[in-house]
N, C-alpha and C positions, 0 to 999 in steps of 0.2 A: 720484359718486352720479348715477344716472340720474334722469330725470324720473319714471319709474315708481316708483323707490325713494322719491322725495320724496312722491309721491301716497300711497303705501302708508304711509309714516311718518306723514303727516298723519292718515290714516284711523285708524291704530293709536293716535295720541295721543288721539283722540276716543273710541275704543272699543277698548282694548287687548286685550280677549278676543274679538275678532271672528275666529272661526276661518276664515271665508271669505277675509278679507284675508290672514291668515297663509298660507293655502293658495295663494292667487294669488301671494303673494310667493315662496313656494317654487317655483312653476312658472316665474316670471320669472327667478329665480336659476338654476334648472336650465337654462332655455333659453339663458342667457348663459354657461354653463359654470362657474358658481359652485356646484358640487355640495355642498361642505362647508356653505356658508351655507344652501343649500336644505334640507339635512338638518336644520339647526337650526330653520328655519321649520316644516318638517313636524313636528318634535318638539313645537314649540309648539302646533300644531294638535292633535296627539295628546294633549297635556295637557288640552286643552279638550274634545275630541271623539274619544275613543280607538276608537270603533266605526265609523270612516269608512274603508271599504275602498280608496277612491281615494287617500287620503293614504298608506296603507300601501304601495300599489302605487308611487306616485311616489317615496316614500322609498327603496323597493327599487331603482327605476331610478337614482336619484342615487347610491346605494351601488355599483351595478353600474358606473356611469361611473367610479368611483374604484377599480374592481377589487376591491371588498370583497364578493365573491360570496356567501360564507357568510351574511353579515349580510343581503344582498339577498334571498336565498332565504327567510330567516325572515320578512322583510317581505311577500314575495309569498305565503307560506303564511298569514300573518295576514289578508291581503286575501281570500284564497280561503276561509278559515274564516268570514269575515264575509259573503262573497258567493260561494257555491260555483260559480256559473256564470260567474265573472269570467274569461273566456277570455284576455284580455290579460295578466292576472297569471299565469295558468297557463302561457301561452306564454313569458313572460319568465323564469319559474321554470325552464322547460326550457332556455332559452338560458343562464342562469347555471350550471345543472348541466353543460351542455356546456363552458362556459368553464373549469369546474373539472376537466374530463376524466371526469366521471361520466356517460358516454354512455348506459348502459342506463337509468339513472334519468331522463335527459333524454328518451329515447324514450318511457318510460312517461308522463312529463309531457305530451309532445306528443300521445300517444294519448288522454289525458283531454280535451285541447282538442278533438280531432277527434270525440270522442263527443258533444260539445256543438255543435260547429260544423264539420261534416265538409268543408265547401267552402272552406277557408282555404288558399290556395296558399303563403303564407309559412310556415305551420306544416308543411305537407307537405314543403316544400323543406328546412327546418331538420331535420325528422325524417329526411329522406333523408340529409342530411349526417352526422347521428349514426349512422345505420345504415351508411353507407359507412365511417365511421371504425372501427367495430367489425367490419368485414368481412362485413356482411350485404348483399352487393351487389345481389342480385335484388330484395330489399325496397326498397333505395335507389332502384333504377331505377323500380320501381312507384310510389314516392312522387313522384319527379320527373315521371313520366308523368301522375300525377293532378294535380299542380300545373300542368303544361302544358295539360292538358285543360280546366282551369278558366280559366287565363289563358295563352292561346297565345303572347303576347309576353313570357313570363317567361324572359328570356335567361339569368339565373343558373341556373335549373333546367335549361335546355337545355344549357348549358355543362357543368354538373356531371354530367348524364346522359352526355354524350360522354366525360367523363373516366372514368366507371365502365365504360362499354362498351369503351373503349380498354384499360383494365386487364384486362378479361375477354377481350380479343382479338376483340371482335365489332364488326361494322359499325354505324355510327350510323344 
């Protein structure tokens, strides 16, 4: 048991229905790779406060860590339903869809993020990866270019752009 666990245990003995302590316990557990325990802590929060989009998001993240992408997607969707402009939940929903090989759905999810926040290089990069995977090479290059324009030191985007150009037999 860590010192953080002991502090949280003591706080929960005093106030067992304190959703904030349960939420922070979930975050601590997730950070230490204890995803199953984190999910249980997030479930406790959701018993107390089911309308908290951040908890749904973090529960989804813990499920993704375990490779339980379908369940994670449902959590991300719940977070989005509660907070439609929750870009991080939308982004990770796209990522989980990609992990399931559902690339066209992932592209649509990334497009929704970009409608809200068009200047996010990570989303542009991951959207480019999904486009590349489905053979939409020119769109992938445009996505990588957009990411690089926002963040010139984005080496992953530069590298992947080179891969696509090589595939097309074009100069970098």
